[in-house]
PDB file as gemmi writes it, atoms N, CA and C in Angstrom:
CRYST1    1.000    1.000    1.000  90.00  90.00  90.00 P 1                      
ATOM      1  N   UNK A   1     -11.289  -1.783  18.625  1.00  0.00           N  
ATOM      2  CA  UNK A   1     -10.818  -0.520  18.096  1.00  0.00           C  
ATOM      3  C   UNK A   1     -10.233  -0.740  16.704  1.00  0.00           C  
ATOM      4  N   UNK A   2     -10.499   0.183  15.793  1.00  0.00           N  
ATOM      5  CA  UNK A   2     -10.004   0.079  14.423  1.00  0.00           C  
ATOM      6  C   UNK A   2      -8.473   0.061  14.399  1.00  0.00           C  
ATOM      7  N   UNK A   3      -7.936  -0.410  13.289  1.00  0.00           N  
ATOM      8  CA  UNK A   3      -6.494  -0.488  13.094  1.00  0.00           C  
ATOM      9  C   UNK A   3      -6.206  -0.139  11.637  1.00  0.00           C  
ATOM     10  N   UNK A   4      -5.079   0.532  11.382  1.00  0.00           N  
ATOM     11  CA  UNK A   4      -4.750   0.991  10.034  1.00  0.00           C  
ATOM     12  C   UNK A   4      -3.330   0.573   9.670  1.00  0.00           C  
ATOM     13  N   UNK A   5      -3.168  -0.012   8.492  1.00  0.00           N  
ATOM     14  CA  UNK A   5      -1.847  -0.239   7.917  1.00  0.00           C  
ATOM     15  C   UNK A   5      -1.612   0.853   6.887  1.00  0.00           C  
ATOM     16  N   UNK A   6      -0.429   1.496   6.930  1.00  0.00           N  
ATOM     17  CA  UNK A   6      -0.082   2.528   5.962  1.00  0.00           C  
ATOM     18  C   UNK A   6       1.115   2.099   5.138  1.00  0.00           C  
ATOM     19  N   UNK A   7       1.130   2.525   3.875  1.00  0.00           N  
ATOM     20  CA  UNK A   7       2.175   2.125   2.932  1.00  0.00           C  
ATOM     21  C   UNK A   7       2.625   3.315   2.091  1.00  0.00           C  
ATOM     22  N   UNK A   8       3.897   3.353   1.797  1.00  0.00           N  
ATOM     23  CA  UNK A   8       4.486   4.335   0.907  1.00  0.00           C  
ATOM     24  C   UNK A   8       5.451   3.565   0.022  1.00  0.00           C  
ATOM     25  N   UNK A   9       5.311   3.691  -1.308  1.00  0.00           N  
ATOM     26  CA  UNK A   9       6.172   2.894  -2.170  1.00  0.00           C  
ATOM     27  C   UNK A   9       6.481   3.574  -3.488  1.00  0.00           C  
ATOM     28  N   UNK A  10       7.678   3.310  -4.039  1.00  0.00           N  
ATOM     29  CA  UNK A  10       8.040   3.840  -5.347  1.00  0.00           C  
ATOM     30  C   UNK A  10       7.566   2.892  -6.449  1.00  0.00           C  
ATOM     31  N   UNK A  11       6.885   3.460  -7.437  1.00  0.00           N  
ATOM     32  CA  UNK A  11       6.372   2.676  -8.566  1.00  0.00           C  
ATOM     33  C   UNK A  11       6.966   3.246  -9.852  1.00  0.00           C  
ATOM     34  N   UNK A  12       7.549   2.380 -10.663  1.00  0.00           N  
ATOM     35  CA  UNK A  12       8.074   2.814 -11.960  1.00  0.00           C  
ATOM     36  C   UNK A  12       6.924   3.345 -12.803  1.00  0.00           C  
ATOM     37  N   UNK A  13       7.123   4.499 -13.432  1.00  0.00           N  
ATOM     38  CA  UNK A  13       6.084   5.093 -14.272  1.00  0.00           C  
ATOM     39  C   UNK A  13       5.646   4.122 -15.363  1.00  0.00           C  
ATOM     40  N   UNK A  14       6.596   3.396 -15.904  1.00  0.00           N  
ATOM     41  CA  UNK A  14       6.271   2.444 -16.975  1.00  0.00           C  
ATOM     42  C   UNK A  14       5.461   1.242 -16.476  1.00  0.00           C  
ATOM     43  N   UNK A  15       5.413   1.040 -15.167  1.00  0.00           N  
ATOM     44  CA  UNK A  15       4.648  -0.070 -14.581  1.00  0.00           C  
ATOM     45  C   UNK A  15       3.378   0.403 -13.872  1.00  0.00           C  
ATOM     46  N   UNK A  16       3.023   1.669 -14.057  1.00  0.00           N  
ATOM     47  CA  UNK A  16       1.884   2.230 -13.338  1.00  0.00           C  
ATOM     48  C   UNK A  16       0.585   1.482 -13.634  1.00  0.00           C  
ATOM     49  N   UNK A  17       0.346   1.126 -14.867  1.00  0.00           N  
ATOM     50  CA  UNK A  17      -0.894   0.399 -15.192  1.00  0.00           C  
ATOM     51  C   UNK A  17      -0.903  -0.987 -14.544  1.00  0.00           C  
ATOM     52  N   UNK A  18       0.263  -1.633 -14.479  1.00  0.00           N  
ATOM     53  CA  UNK A  18       0.361  -2.913 -13.758  1.00  0.00           C  
ATOM     54  C   UNK A  18       0.037  -2.702 -12.281  1.00  0.00           C  
ATOM     55  N   UNK A  19       0.588  -1.620 -11.705  1.00  0.00           N  
ATOM     56  CA  UNK A  19       0.331  -1.347 -10.300  1.00  0.00           C  
ATOM     57  C   UNK A  19      -1.156  -1.106 -10.058  1.00  0.00           C  
ATOM     58  N   UNK A  20      -1.784  -0.334 -10.924  1.00  0.00           N  
ATOM     59  CA  UNK A  20      -3.220  -0.063 -10.777  1.00  0.00           C  
ATOM     60  C   UNK A  20      -4.023  -1.362 -10.838  1.00  0.00           C  
ATOM     61  N   UNK A  21      -3.636  -2.247 -11.717  1.00  0.00           N  
ATOM     62  CA  UNK A  21      -4.332  -3.540 -11.826  1.00  0.00           C  
ATOM     63  C   UNK A  21      -4.157  -4.347 -10.543  1.00  0.00           C  
ATOM     64  N   UNK A  22      -2.930  -4.358 -10.017  1.00  0.00           N  
ATOM     65  CA  UNK A  22      -2.679  -5.062  -8.769  1.00  0.00           C  
ATOM     66  C   UNK A  22      -3.447  -4.411  -7.613  1.00  0.00           C  
ATOM     67  N   UNK A  23      -3.507  -3.080  -7.585  1.00  0.00           N  
ATOM     68  CA  UNK A  23      -4.207  -2.361  -6.522  1.00  0.00           C  
ATOM     69  C   UNK A  23      -5.708  -2.647  -6.563  1.00  0.00           C  
ATOM     70  N   UNK A  24      -6.288  -2.690  -7.740  1.00  0.00           N  
ATOM     71  CA  UNK A  24      -7.718  -3.008  -7.849  1.00  0.00           C  
ATOM     72  C   UNK A  24      -7.996  -4.418  -7.337  1.00  0.00           C  
ATOM     73  N   UNK A  25      -7.105  -5.342  -7.654  1.00  0.00           N  
ATOM     74  CA  UNK A  25      -7.226  -6.696  -7.112  1.00  0.00           C  
ATOM     75  C   UNK A  25      -7.061  -6.658  -5.599  1.00  0.00           C  
ATOM     76  N   UNK A  26      -6.098  -5.876  -5.123  1.00  0.00           N  
ATOM     77  CA  UNK A  26      -5.875  -5.754  -3.684  1.00  0.00           C  
ATOM     78  C   UNK A  26      -7.114  -5.278  -2.955  1.00  0.00           C  
ATOM     79  N   UNK A  27      -7.768  -4.272  -3.491  1.00  0.00           N  
ATOM     80  CA  UNK A  27      -8.995  -3.778  -2.856  1.00  0.00           C  
ATOM     81  C   UNK A  27     -10.036  -4.890  -2.751  1.00  0.00           C  
ATOM     82  N   UNK A  28     -10.209  -5.609  -3.840  1.00  0.00           N  
ATOM     83  CA  UNK A  28     -11.190  -6.703  -3.864  1.00  0.00           C  
ATOM     84  C   UNK A  28     -10.840  -7.771  -2.830  1.00  0.00           C  
ATOM     85  N   UNK A  29      -9.599  -8.210  -2.820  1.00  0.00           N  
ATOM     86  CA  UNK A  29      -9.178  -9.300  -1.948  1.00  0.00           C  
ATOM     87  C   UNK A  29      -9.215  -8.885  -0.476  1.00  0.00           C  
ATOM     88  N   UNK A  30      -8.650  -7.720  -0.148  1.00  0.00           N  
ATOM     89  CA  UNK A  30      -8.644  -7.283   1.251  1.00  0.00           C  
ATOM     90  C   UNK A  30     -10.065  -7.143   1.781  1.00  0.00           C  
ATOM     91  N   UNK A  31     -10.947  -6.539   0.984  1.00  0.00           N  
ATOM     92  CA  UNK A  31     -12.320  -6.351   1.453  1.00  0.00           C  
ATOM     93  C   UNK A  31     -13.057  -7.685   1.573  1.00  0.00           C  
ATOM     94  N   UNK A  32     -12.828  -8.604   0.643  1.00  0.00           N  
ATOM     95  CA  UNK A  32     -13.451  -9.932   0.739  1.00  0.00           C  
ATOM     96  C   UNK A  32     -13.041 -10.633   2.027  1.00  0.00           C  
ATOM     97  N   UNK A  33     -11.815 -10.392   2.463  1.00  0.00           N  
ATOM     98  CA  UNK A  33     -11.316 -11.055   3.664  1.00  0.00           C  
ATOM     99  C   UNK A  33     -11.596 -10.264   4.945  1.00  0.00           C  
ATOM    100  N   UNK A  34     -12.263  -9.099   4.825  1.00  0.00           N  
ATOM    101  CA  UNK A  34     -12.719  -8.410   6.025  1.00  0.00           C  
ATOM    102  C   UNK A  34     -12.222  -7.001   6.271  1.00  0.00           C  
ATOM    103  N   UNK A  35     -11.372  -6.460   5.411  1.00  0.00           N  
ATOM    104  CA  UNK A  35     -10.928  -5.077   5.598  1.00  0.00           C  
ATOM    105  C   UNK A  35     -12.117  -4.136   5.437  1.00  0.00           C  
ATOM    106  N   UNK A  36     -12.132  -3.061   6.202  1.00  0.00           N  
ATOM    107  CA  UNK A  36     -13.221  -2.086   6.146  1.00  0.00           C  
ATOM    108  C   UNK A  36     -13.032  -1.080   5.020  1.00  0.00           C  
ATOM    109  N   UNK A  37     -11.782  -0.737   4.721  1.00  0.00           N  
ATOM    110  CA  UNK A  37     -11.482   0.227   3.661  1.00  0.00           C  
ATOM    111  C   UNK A  37     -10.109  -0.072   3.090  1.00  0.00           C  
ATOM    112  N   UNK A  38      -9.941   0.265   1.816  1.00  0.00           N  
ATOM    113  CA  UNK A  38      -8.685   0.052   1.113  1.00  0.00           C  
ATOM    114  C   UNK A  38      -8.518   1.240   0.172  1.00  0.00           C  
ATOM    115  N   UNK A  39      -7.434   2.003   0.327  1.00  0.00           N  
ATOM    116  CA  UNK A  39      -7.259   3.230  -0.448  1.00  0.00           C  
ATOM    117  C   UNK A  39      -5.863   3.267  -1.066  1.00  0.00           C  
ATOM    118  N   UNK A  40      -5.800   3.611  -2.342  1.00  0.00           N  
ATOM    119  CA  UNK A  40      -4.529   3.788  -3.059  1.00  0.00           C  
ATOM    120  C   UNK A  40      -4.531   5.195  -3.642  1.00  0.00           C  
ATOM    121  N   UNK A  41      -3.450   5.940  -3.458  1.00  0.00           N  
ATOM    122  CA  UNK A  41      -3.387   7.332  -3.908  1.00  0.00           C  
ATOM    123  C   UNK A  41      -2.133   7.588  -4.747  1.00  0.00           C  
ATOM    124  N   UNK A  42      -2.329   8.313  -5.857  1.00  0.00           N  
ATOM    125  CA  UNK A  42      -1.218   8.752  -6.697  1.00  0.00           C  
ATOM    126  C   UNK A  42      -0.848  10.188  -6.323  1.00  0.00           C  
ATOM    127  N   UNK A  43       0.397  10.573  -6.533  1.00  0.00           N  
ATOM    128  CA  UNK A  43       0.835  11.910  -6.127  1.00  0.00           C  
ATOM    129  C   UNK A  43       0.186  13.005  -6.975  1.00  0.00           C  
ATOM    130  N   UNK A  44      -0.139  14.102  -6.304  1.00  0.00           N  
ATOM    131  CA  UNK A  44      -0.695  15.261  -6.996  1.00  0.00           C  
ATOM    132  C   UNK A  44       0.035  16.532  -6.553  1.00  0.00           C  
ATOM    133  N   UNK A  45       0.228  16.673  -5.250  1.00  0.00           N  
ATOM    134  CA  UNK A  45       0.908  17.838  -4.696  1.00  0.00           C  
ATOM    135  C   UNK A  45       1.955  17.328  -3.710  1.00  0.00           C  
ATOM    136  N   UNK A  46       2.987  16.689  -4.244  1.00  0.00           N  
ATOM    137  CA  UNK A  46       4.009  16.030  -3.425  1.00  0.00           C  
ATOM    138  C   UNK A  46       5.377  16.592  -3.826  1.00  0.00           C  
ATOM    139  N   UNK A  47       5.883  17.498  -3.019  1.00  0.00           N  
ATOM    140  CA  UNK A  47       7.163  18.114  -3.349  1.00  0.00           C  
ATOM    141  C   UNK A  47       8.330  17.301  -2.787  1.00  0.00           C  
ATOM    142  N   UNK A  48       9.484  17.536  -3.362  1.00  0.00           N  
ATOM    143  CA  UNK A  48      10.716  16.893  -2.918  1.00  0.00           C  
ATOM    144  C   UNK A  48      11.338  17.813  -1.876  1.00  0.00           C  
ATOM    145  N   UNK A  49      11.184  17.478  -0.615  1.00  0.00           N  
ATOM    146  CA  UNK A  49      11.641  18.334   0.477  1.00  0.00           C  
ATOM    147  C   UNK A  49      13.145  18.441   0.578  1.00  0.00           C  
ATOM    148  N   UNK A  50      13.589  19.471   1.268  1.00  0.00           N  
ATOM    149  CA  UNK A  50      15.024  19.673   1.460  1.00  0.00           C  
ATOM    150  C   UNK A  50      15.624  18.658   2.416  1.00  0.00           C  
ATOM    151  N   UNK A  51      14.859  18.256   3.437  1.00  0.00           N  
ATOM    152  CA  UNK A  51      15.361  17.311   4.435  1.00  0.00           C  
ATOM    153  C   UNK A  51      14.536  16.018   4.417  1.00  0.00           C  
ATOM    154  N   UNK A  52      13.220  16.149   4.512  1.00  0.00           N  
ATOM    155  CA  UNK A  52      12.347  14.973   4.489  1.00  0.00           C  
ATOM    156  C   UNK A  52      11.162  15.220   3.558  1.00  0.00           C  
ATOM    157  N   UNK A  53      10.620  14.153   3.016  1.00  0.00           N  
ATOM    158  CA  UNK A  53       9.436  14.223   2.159  1.00  0.00           C  
ATOM    159  C   UNK A  53       9.065  12.801   1.767  1.00  0.00           C  
ATOM    160  N   UNK A  54       7.890  12.643   1.188  1.00  0.00           N  
ATOM    161  CA  UNK A  54       7.498  11.321   0.694  1.00  0.00           C  
ATOM    162  C   UNK A  54       8.505  10.822  -0.349  1.00  0.00           C  
ATOM    163  N   UNK A  55       8.894  11.637  -1.342  1.00  0.00           N  
ATOM    164  CA  UNK A  55       9.884  11.145  -2.319  1.00  0.00           C  
ATOM    165  C   UNK A  55      11.214  10.752  -1.677  1.00  0.00           C  
ATOM    166  N   UNK A  56      11.701  11.562  -0.735  1.00  0.00           N  
ATOM    167  CA  UNK A  56      12.973  11.241  -0.082  1.00  0.00           C  
ATOM    168  C   UNK A  56      12.867   9.954   0.731  1.00  0.00           C  
ATOM    169  N   UNK A  57      11.724   9.751   1.348  1.00  0.00           N  
ATOM    170  CA  UNK A  57      11.556   8.576   2.206  1.00  0.00           C  
ATOM    171  C   UNK A  57      11.775   7.278   1.443  1.00  0.00           C  
ATOM    172  N   UNK A  58      11.361   7.244   0.176  1.00  0.00           N  
ATOM    173  CA  UNK A  58      11.504   6.007  -0.617  1.00  0.00           C  
ATOM    174  C   UNK A  58      12.655   6.097  -1.616  1.00  0.00           C  
ATOM    175  N   UNK A  59      13.488   7.135  -1.487  1.00  0.00           N  
ATOM    176  CA  UNK A  59      14.615   7.346  -2.404  1.00  0.00           C  
ATOM    177  C   UNK A  59      14.123   7.330  -3.853  1.00  0.00           C  
ATOM    178  N   UNK A  60      13.087   8.147  -4.117  1.00  0.00           N  
ATOM    179  CA  UNK A  60      12.429   8.181  -5.413  1.00  0.00           C  
ATOM    180  C   UNK A  60      13.404   8.515  -6.539  1.00  0.00           C  
ATOM    181  N   UNK A  61      13.301   7.771  -7.631  1.00  0.00           N  
ATOM    182  CA  UNK A  61      14.124   8.014  -8.813  1.00  0.00           C  
ATOM    183  C   UNK A  61      13.298   8.767  -9.855  1.00  0.00           C  
ATOM    184  N   UNK A  62      13.965   9.339 -10.848  1.00  0.00           N  
ATOM    185  CA  UNK A  62      13.289  10.179 -11.847  1.00  0.00           C  
ATOM    186  C   UNK A  62      12.194   9.457 -12.618  1.00  0.00           C  
ATOM    187  N   UNK A  63      12.327   8.164 -12.778  1.00  0.00           N  
ATOM    188  CA  UNK A  63      11.354   7.399 -13.571  1.00  0.00           C  
ATOM    189  C   UNK A  63      10.286   6.741 -12.697  1.00  0.00           C  
ATOM    190  N   UNK A  64      10.070   7.274 -11.479  1.00  0.00           N  
ATOM    191  CA  UNK A  64       9.130   6.676 -10.535  1.00  0.00           C  
ATOM    192  C   UNK A  64       8.139   7.703  -9.993  1.00  0.00           C  
ATOM    193  N   UNK A  65       7.057   7.169  -9.440  1.00  0.00           N  
ATOM    194  CA  UNK A  65       6.059   7.933  -8.699  1.00  0.00           C  
ATOM    195  C   UNK A  65       5.996   7.358  -7.293  1.00  0.00           C  
ATOM    196  N   UNK A  66       5.713   8.199  -6.304  1.00  0.00           N  
ATOM    197  CA  UNK A  66       5.525   7.694  -4.957  1.00  0.00           C  
ATOM    198  C   UNK A  66       4.026   7.476  -4.745  1.00  0.00           C  
ATOM    199  N   UNK A  67       3.663   6.285  -4.284  1.00  0.00           N  
ATOM    200  CA  UNK A  67       2.265   5.925  -4.052  1.00  0.00           C  
ATOM    201  C   UNK A  67       2.038   5.804  -2.550  1.00  0.00           C  
ATOM    202  N   UNK A  68       0.914   6.337  -2.095  1.00  0.00           N  
ATOM    203  CA  UNK A  68       0.533   6.323  -0.687  1.00  0.00           C  
ATOM    204  C   UNK A  68      -0.761   5.533  -0.567  1.00  0.00           C  
ATOM    205  N   UNK A  69      -0.798   4.578   0.351  1.00  0.00           N  
ATOM    206  CA  UNK A  69      -2.011   3.769   0.493  1.00  0.00           C  
ATOM    207  C   UNK A  69      -2.216   3.359   1.942  1.00  0.00           C  
ATOM    208  N   UNK A  70      -3.455   2.947   2.242  1.00  0.00           N  
ATOM    209  CA  UNK A  70      -3.757   2.453   3.573  1.00  0.00           C  
ATOM    210  C   UNK A  70      -4.934   1.508   3.536  1.00  0.00           C  
ATOM    211  N   UNK A  71      -4.971   0.646   4.545  1.00  0.00           N  
ATOM    212  CA  UNK A  71      -6.045  -0.329   4.719  1.00  0.00           C  
ATOM    213  C   UNK A  71      -6.562  -0.183   6.147  1.00  0.00           C  
ATOM    214  N   UNK A  72      -7.881  -0.180   6.295  1.00  0.00           N  
ATOM    215  CA  UNK A  72      -8.501  -0.057   7.614  1.00  0.00           C  
ATOM    216  C   UNK A  72      -9.127  -1.392   7.992  1.00  0.00           C  
ATOM    217  N   UNK A  73      -8.890  -1.806   9.227  1.00  0.00           N  
ATOM    218  CA  UNK A  73      -9.392  -3.080   9.750  1.00  0.00           C  
ATOM    219  C   UNK A  73     -10.229  -2.822  11.003  1.00  0.00           C  
ATOM    220  N   UNK A  74     -11.060  -3.790  11.391  1.00  0.00           N  
ATOM    221  CA  UNK A  74     -11.827  -3.632  12.629  1.00  0.00           C  
ATOM    222  C   UNK A  74     -10.955  -3.585  13.888  1.00  0.00           C  
ATOM    223  N   UNK A  75      -9.799  -4.273  13.873  1.00  0.00           N  
ATOM    224  CA  UNK A  75      -8.916  -4.337  15.036  1.00  0.00           C  
ATOM    225  C   UNK A  75      -7.550  -4.862  14.600  1.00  0.00           C  
ATOM    226  N   UNK A  76      -6.574  -4.791  15.492  1.00  0.00           N  
ATOM    227  CA  UNK A  76      -5.247  -5.347  15.205  1.00  0.00           C  
ATOM    228  C   UNK A  76      -5.344  -6.860  15.018  1.00  0.00           C  
ATOM    229  N   UNK A  77      -6.125  -7.523  15.867  1.00  0.00           N  
ATOM    230  CA  UNK A  77      -6.280  -8.974  15.750  1.00  0.00           C  
ATOM    231  C   UNK A  77      -6.874  -9.340  14.391  1.00  0.00           C  
ATOM    232  N   UNK A  78      -7.912  -8.609  13.965  1.00  0.00           N  
ATOM    233  CA  UNK A  78      -8.525  -8.880  12.661  1.00  0.00           C  
ATOM    234  C   UNK A  78      -7.541  -8.583  11.540  1.00  0.00           C  
ATOM    235  N   UNK A  79      -6.731  -7.553  11.714  1.00  0.00           N  
ATOM    236  CA  UNK A  79      -5.730  -7.233  10.694  1.00  0.00           C  
ATOM    237  C   UNK A  79      -4.784  -8.394  10.485  1.00  0.00           C  
ATOM    238  N   UNK A  80      -4.307  -8.982  11.582  1.00  0.00           N  
ATOM    239  CA  UNK A  80      -3.394 -10.105  11.473  1.00  0.00           C  
ATOM    240  C   UNK A  80      -4.056 -11.294  10.780  1.00  0.00           C  
ATOM    241  N   UNK A  81      -5.311 -11.565  11.127  1.00  0.00           N  
ATOM    242  CA  UNK A  81      -6.059 -12.663  10.501  1.00  0.00           C  
ATOM    243  C   UNK A  81      -6.302 -12.390   9.014  1.00  0.00           C  
ATOM    244  N   UNK A  82      -6.724 -11.171   8.703  1.00  0.00           N  
ATOM    245  CA  UNK A  82      -7.020 -10.800   7.318  1.00  0.00           C  
ATOM    246  C   UNK A  82      -5.759 -10.850   6.473  1.00  0.00           C  
ATOM    247  N   UNK A  83      -4.656 -10.303   6.972  1.00  0.00           N  
ATOM    248  CA  UNK A  83      -3.426 -10.290   6.190  1.00  0.00           C  
ATOM    249  C   UNK A  83      -2.904 -11.693   5.915  1.00  0.00           C  
ATOM    250  N   UNK A  84      -3.070 -12.610   6.846  1.00  0.00           N  
ATOM    251  CA  UNK A  84      -2.665 -13.994   6.584  1.00  0.00           C  
ATOM    252  C   UNK A  84      -3.481 -14.562   5.426  1.00  0.00           C  
ATOM    253  N   UNK A  85      -4.784 -14.336   5.446  1.00  0.00           N  
ATOM    254  CA  UNK A  85      -5.645 -14.818   4.357  1.00  0.00           C  
ATOM    255  C   UNK A  85      -5.269 -14.172   3.029  1.00  0.00           C  
ATOM    256  N   UNK A  86      -4.986 -12.879   3.065  1.00  0.00           N  
ATOM    257  CA  UNK A  86      -4.612 -12.166   1.843  1.00  0.00           C  
ATOM    258  C   UNK A  86      -3.310 -12.731   1.279  1.00  0.00           C  
ATOM    259  N   UNK A  87      -2.312 -12.929   2.132  1.00  0.00           N  
ATOM    260  CA  UNK A  87      -1.021 -13.441   1.661  1.00  0.00           C  
ATOM    261  C   UNK A  87      -1.137 -14.855   1.105  1.00  0.00           C  
ATOM    262  N   UNK A  88      -2.108 -15.619   1.577  1.00  0.00           N  
ATOM    263  CA  UNK A  88      -2.324 -16.979   1.075  1.00  0.00           C  
ATOM    264  C   UNK A  88      -3.273 -17.028  -0.117  1.00  0.00           C  
ATOM    265  N   UNK A  89      -3.849 -15.895  -0.483  1.00  0.00           N  
ATOM    266  CA  UNK A  89      -4.843 -15.866  -1.567  1.00  0.00           C  
ATOM    267  C   UNK A  89      -4.161 -16.149  -2.907  1.00  0.00           C  
ATOM    268  N   UNK A  90      -4.619 -17.156  -3.647  1.00  0.00           N  
ATOM    269  CA  UNK A  90      -3.965 -17.533  -4.901  1.00  0.00           C  
ATOM    270  C   UNK A  90      -4.034 -16.462  -5.994  1.00  0.00           C  
ATOM    271  N   UNK A  91      -4.911 -15.499  -5.859  1.00  0.00           N  
ATOM    272  CA  UNK A  91      -5.023 -14.454  -6.888  1.00  0.00           C  
ATOM    273  C   UNK A  91      -3.795 -13.560  -6.946  1.00  0.00           C  
ATOM    274  N   UNK A  92      -2.967 -13.581  -5.908  1.00  0.00           N  
ATOM    275  CA  UNK A  92      -1.751 -12.766  -5.907  1.00  0.00           C  
ATOM    276  C   UNK A  92      -0.531 -13.512  -6.446  1.00  0.00           C  
ATOM    277  N   UNK A  93      -0.673 -14.764  -6.790  1.00  0.00           N  
ATOM    278  CA  UNK A  93       0.477 -15.572  -7.231  1.00  0.00           C  
ATOM    279  C   UNK A  93       1.190 -14.964  -8.430  1.00  0.00           C  
ATOM    280  N   UNK A  94       0.438 -14.364  -9.361  1.00  0.00           N  
ATOM    281  CA  UNK A  94       1.067 -13.801 -10.560  1.00  0.00           C  
ATOM    282  C   UNK A  94       2.033 -12.669 -10.246  1.00  0.00           C  
ATOM    283  N   UNK A  95       1.903 -12.056  -9.060  1.00  0.00           N  
ATOM    284  CA  UNK A  95       2.741 -10.918  -8.699  1.00  0.00           C  
ATOM    285  C   UNK A  95       3.961 -11.322  -7.880  1.00  0.00           C  
ATOM    286  N   UNK A  96       4.046 -12.572  -7.464  1.00  0.00           N  
ATOM    287  CA  UNK A  96       5.133 -12.995  -6.564  1.00  0.00           C  
ATOM    288  C   UNK A  96       6.519 -12.610  -7.048  1.00  0.00           C  
ATOM    289  N   UNK A  97       6.810 -12.824  -8.298  1.00  0.00           N  
ATOM    290  CA  UNK A  97       8.147 -12.549  -8.832  1.00  0.00           C  
ATOM    291  C   UNK A  97       8.159 -11.397  -9.823  1.00  0.00           C  
ATOM    292  N   UNK A  98       7.088 -10.602  -9.836  1.00  0.00           N  
ATOM    293  CA  UNK A  98       6.994  -9.525 -10.818  1.00  0.00           C  
ATOM    294  C   UNK A  98       6.248  -8.317 -10.224  1.00  0.00           C  
ATOM    295  N   UNK A  99       6.648  -7.902  -9.033  1.00  0.00           N  
ATOM    296  CA  UNK A  99       5.969  -6.791  -8.369  1.00  0.00           C  
ATOM    297  C   UNK A  99       6.183  -5.493  -9.160  1.00  0.00           C  
ATOM    298  N   UNK A 100       5.140  -4.681  -9.304  1.00  0.00           N  
ATOM    299  CA  UNK A 100       5.280  -3.423 -10.061  1.00  0.00           C  
ATOM    300  C   UNK A 100       5.810  -2.259  -9.219  1.00  0.00           C  
ATOM    301  N   UNK A 101       6.439  -2.556  -8.091  1.00  0.00           N  
ATOM    302  CA  UNK A 101       7.061  -1.531  -7.256  1.00  0.00           C  
ATOM    303  C   UNK A 101       8.287  -2.149  -6.595  1.00  0.00           C  
ATOM    304  N   UNK A 102       9.139  -1.290  -6.053  1.00  0.00           N  
ATOM    305  CA  UNK A 102      10.364  -1.759  -5.411  1.00  0.00           C  
ATOM    306  C   UNK A 102      10.084  -2.005  -3.925  1.00  0.00           C  
ATOM    307  N   UNK A 103       9.882  -3.258  -3.564  1.00  0.00           N  
ATOM    308  CA  UNK A 103       9.570  -3.632  -2.191  1.00  0.00           C  
ATOM    309  C   UNK A 103      10.681  -3.327  -1.201  1.00  0.00           C  
ATOM    310  N   UNK A 104      11.910  -3.213  -1.676  1.00  0.00           N  
ATOM    311  CA  UNK A 104      13.030  -2.917  -0.780  1.00  0.00           C  
ATOM    312  C   UNK A 104      12.972  -1.480  -0.277  1.00  0.00           C  
ATOM    313  N   UNK A 105      12.309  -0.605  -1.033  1.00  0.00           N  
ATOM    314  CA  UNK A 105      12.205   0.798  -0.630  1.00  0.00           C  
ATOM    315  C   UNK A 105      10.797   1.149  -0.145  1.00  0.00           C  
ATOM    316  N   UNK A 106       9.940   0.163  -0.035  1.00  0.00           N  
ATOM    317  CA  UNK A 106       8.591   0.395   0.478  1.00  0.00           C  
ATOM    318  C   UNK A 106       8.662   0.615   1.985  1.00  0.00           C  
ATOM    319  N   UNK A 107       7.822   1.527   2.463  1.00  0.00           N  
ATOM    320  CA  UNK A 107       7.716   1.800   3.896  1.00  0.00           C  
ATOM    321  C   UNK A 107       6.315   1.402   4.320  1.00  0.00           C  
ATOM    322  N   UNK A 108       6.203   0.703   5.451  1.00  0.00           N  
ATOM    323  CA  UNK A 108       4.876   0.309   5.923  1.00  0.00           C  
ATOM    324  C   UNK A 108       4.881   0.221   7.430  1.00  0.00           C  
ATOM    325  N   UNK A 109       3.686   0.258   7.973  1.00  0.00           N  
ATOM    326  CA  UNK A 109       3.557   0.122   9.416  1.00  0.00           C  
ATOM    327  C   UNK A 109       2.089   0.077   9.816  1.00  0.00           C  
ATOM    328  N   UNK A 110       1.838  -0.446  11.017  1.00  0.00           N  
ATOM    329  CA  UNK A 110       0.494  -0.517  11.559  1.00  0.00           C  
ATOM    330  C   UNK A 110       0.280   0.575  12.593  1.00  0.00           C  
ATOM    331  N   UNK A 111      -0.931   1.148  12.608  1.00  0.00           N  
ATOM    332  CA  UNK A 111      -1.214   2.299  13.449  1.00  0.00           C  
ATOM    333  C   UNK A 111      -2.565   2.151  14.137  1.00  0.00           C  
ATOM    334  N   UNK A 112      -2.629   2.652  15.359  1.00  0.00           N  
ATOM    335  CA  UNK A 112      -3.888   2.712  16.120  1.00  0.00           C  
ATOM    336  C   UNK A 112      -4.430   4.136  15.959  1.00  0.00           C  
ATOM    337  N   UNK A 113      -5.576   4.296  15.325  1.00  0.00           N  
ATOM    338  CA  UNK A 113      -6.126   5.642  15.166  1.00  0.00           C  
ATOM    339  C   UNK A 113      -6.644   6.192  16.498  1.00  0.00           C  
ATOM    340  N   UNK A 114      -6.476   7.499  16.687  1.00  0.00           N  
ATOM    341  CA  UNK A 114      -7.008   8.121  17.899  1.00  0.00           C  
ATOM    342  C   UNK A 114      -7.949   9.282  17.570  1.00  0.00           C  
ATOM    343  N   UNK A 115      -8.044   9.644  16.281  1.00  0.00           N  
ATOM    344  CA  UNK A 115      -9.015  10.629  15.819  1.00  0.00           C  
ATOM    345  C   UNK A 115      -9.564  10.140  14.476  1.00  0.00           C  
ATOM    346  N   UNK A 116     -10.861  10.230  14.295  1.00  0.00           N  
ATOM    347  CA  UNK A 116     -11.428   9.993  12.973  1.00  0.00           C  
ATOM    348  C   UNK A 116     -12.065   8.646  12.728  1.00  0.00           C  
ATOM    349  N   UNK A 117     -11.706   7.615  13.432  1.00  0.00           N  
ATOM    350  CA  UNK A 117     -12.331   6.322  13.190  1.00  0.00           C  
ATOM    351  C   UNK A 117     -13.047   5.894  14.459  1.00  0.00           C  
TER     352      UNK A 117                                                      
END                                                                             
C-alpha cells in the first residue's frame, strides 16, 4: 500500500530561490532512490485563519512564505529505506548547516492514504 510523507514549513522570502534549488535537488534524489512522486507547492490562496491555518501552524512571520510539500512512496517500509538513502546522499551536504527554511517550525508526518492512491 502506498505511503505519503507531508511537510509544512516556513521559508524566508529572501531564501526562496535557495529553497527552490534545494527542492529541485530533493525531487531528483528522492525519485532516484525510489519515491513515486515528489511535490513542492508555494502559497497562492492561503489565508491567515482566526484560530487555525497553514500560516498559524508554522508561526509564519511577515518575511516568510509557508510551503506545502509531499512525497509518495510504494509503502511505509520503502519510505523508511528510501529516506535513509536520501539522508545519506552526499548531494545534500551543502545544506546541512545552511537550510533555507526554519526546521524548528517545520511540521511533518507520515500518512496511509485511503482515497486516491
